[in-house]
Structure formats: C-alpha cells, structure tokens
C-alpha positions as CSV (number, residue, x, y, z in Angstrom):
1,M,-4.5,-8.3,-9.7
2,A,-5.2,-5.0,-8.0
3,K,-2.6,-2.3,-7.7
4,P,-1.2,-1.9,-4.2
5,T,-2.1,1.3,-2.2
6,S,0.3,4.1,-2.8
7,F,1.5,6.7,-0.3
8,E,3.9,9.7,-0.1
9,Y,7.3,8.8,1.4
10,Q,10.4,10.6,2.8
11,V,13.9,9.3,2.6
12,F,16.6,11.0,4.7
13,D,14.0,13.7,5.5
14,R,13.4,14.5,1.8
15,K,10.2,14.0,0.0
16,L,10.4,11.2,-2.5
17,V,9.5,12.5,-6.0
18,C,9.7,10.5,-9.2
19,P,12.6,11.8,-11.5
20,V,10.6,10.7,-14.6
21,C,7.1,12.1,-14.1
22,E,7.4,14.1,-10.9
23,N,4.7,12.1,-9.2
24,N,4.9,11.8,-5.4
25,K,2.9,8.6,-4.7
26,F,4.7,5.3,-4.4
27,Y,3.9,1.8,-3.4
28,T,6.6,-0.4,-1.8
29,R,8.0,-3.9,-1.9
30,E,11.1,-5.7,-0.6
31,T,13.4,-7.3,-3.1
32,L,16.0,-10.0,-2.4
33,M,19.4,-9.0,-3.9
34,N,20.4,-12.4,-5.3
35,T,23.9,-13.3,-6.2
36,A,25.1,-16.1,-8.5
37,G,27.3,-17.7,-5.8
38,M,24.5,-17.9,-3.2
39,A,22.1,-19.2,-5.9
40,L,24.5,-21.9,-6.9
41,F,24.5,-23.3,-3.4
42,N,20.8,-22.7,-2.8
43,L,21.5,-20.1,-0.2
44,E,19.6,-17.1,-1.6
45,F,17.9,-16.4,1.8
46,I,21.3,-15.2,3.1
47,N,21.5,-12.4,0.5
48,K,20.6,-8.8,1.6
49,T,17.4,-7.1,0.7
50,A,16.5,-3.8,-0.8
51,N,13.4,-1.6,-0.3
52,N,11.8,-0.6,-3.5
53,Y,9.6,2.4,-4.0
54,I,7.6,2.1,-7.2
55,C,6.0,5.2,-8.8
56,D,2.2,4.9,-8.9
57,K,2.1,6.8,-12.2
58,C,4.9,5.6,-14.5
59,G,6.4,2.6,-12.7
60,Y,9.9,4.0,-12.1
61,V,11.6,2.0,-9.3
62,Y,13.9,3.4,-6.6
63,W,16.1,0.9,-4.8
64,F,17.4,1.5,-1.3
65,M,19.6,-0.9,0.6
66,D,19.7,-0.7,4.4
67,V,22.9,1.3,5.0
68,S,23.0,0.1,8.6
69,E,23.9,-3.4,7.3
70,K,27.5,-2.2,6.4
C-alpha cells in the first residue's frame, strides 16, 4: 500500500511541526471516536470524529476534535 501524499499544515494559524522529529510534513485521516456504550448498541456512527495529522517521517499522530461541536 502506497503512503498517502503529505503536506504542510497550520492549526490555529500556527505551523504544525512534529514534537518528536521536527518534521513539518503530515498526511491526514479522520478517525471515529468510538465509545463502549455506542458500540454495545451498534450506534458507532453517532460518535464524534477527530482529524489526525500523521508525521510523514516518524509516524507521530496529532488528534484534533472539532471544537465547534461543543
């Protein structure tokens, strides 16, 4: 499987930099924030999602939830 294309990103007007290797290129994915209660009733689709930024060099993962959902 080919590695996704990576890019430079900004979060709250700040350049995203990996805290482990100081790389500045990331690829993204969206992750479902599963909870045991929703899984028990087969309602995982109701759970919130998080945006992940994965370092292209070392694999460190940033997780950001949409703060506007609060």
